C-alpha positions in Angstrom: 0.0 0.0 0.0 1.0 3.6 -0.5 1.1 6.4 2.0 -2.4 8.0 2.3 -0.6 11.3 2.6 0.7 11.0 -1.0 4.4 10.9 -0.1 6.8 8.0 0.5 7.3 6.8 4.0 10.9 8.0 3.9 9.8 11.5 2.9 7.2 11.5 5.7 9.8 10.5 8.2 12.1 13.3 7.1 9.2 15.8 7.4 8.6 14.6 10.9 12.3 15.0 11.8 12.4 18.5 10.4 9.2 19.5 12.1 7.0 19.9 9.0 4.7 17.2 10.1 3.4 16.2 13.5 2.4 12.6 14.3 -0.7 12.4 16.3 -3.8 10.0 16.3 -5.6 12.2 13.8 -2.6 12.1 11.5 -2.5 8.3 11.8 -6.2 7.7 11.3 -6.2 7.1 7.5 -3.3 4.6 7.8 -3.9 0.9 7.6 -1.9 -1.7 9.5 0.7 -2.2 6.8 1.1 1.5 6.3 1.7 2.0 10.0 4.3 -0.7 9.9 6.0 0.9 6.9 6.0 4.4 8.5 7.2 3.1 11.8 10.1 1.3 10.2 11.1 4.4 8.3 11.0 6.5 11.4 13.3 4.0 13.1 15.7 4.1 10.1 15.7 7.8 10.1 16.4 7.8 13.9 19.4 5.4 13.3 20.7 7.6 10.5 20.7 10.7 12.6 22.4 8.9 15.5 25.0 7.5 13.1 26.0 11.0 11.9 29.2 12.4 13.4 28.5 14.4 16.6 29.0 18.1 16.1 31.4 18.8 19.0 31.6 22.4 20.0 28.8 23.7 17.7 26.0 24.5 20.0 23.4 25.2 17.3 24.1 22.0 15.4 23.8 20.0 18.6 20.5 21.6 19.3 19.2 20.9 15.9 20.3 17.3 16.0 18.7 16.8 19.4 15.5 18.4 18.2 15.3 16.0 15.3 16.0 13.0 17.5 13.3 14.2 20.0 10.7 14.6 17.2 11.3 11.2 15.8 11.3 9.5 19.2 8.1 11.3 20.2 6.5 10.3 16.9 7.5 6.6 17.4 6.0 6.6 20.9 2.7 8.1 19.6 2.7 5.4 16.9 3.3 2.6 19.4 0.6 3.8 21.7 -1.9 4.3 18.8 -1.1 0.8 17.4 -1.5 -0.7 20.9 -4.9 0.9 21.3 -6.0 -0.3 17.8 -4.5 -3.8 18.5 -2.0 -3.6 15.6 1.4 -5.1 15.9 4.0 -2.8 14.4 7.2 -3.9 16.0 
């Protein structure tokens, strides 16, 4: 299945990390079980990619931006896990 939002899951995960999209239950409502699994896996991949980047030592603004991106992705994954648990969907 495709993303009901009209973008790839990778692009949606990037939008979430940059703050252009917010994941909440209303955002997740049009997604089916397979779509949720796909988006969740892309969020986890994006989270891993950001963590794998070299840490910007001494650059306060770059550290802040990196931490904000990680925080947005982690928050989105927690919202997805709780939403899936409420709907009895296994996404892990």
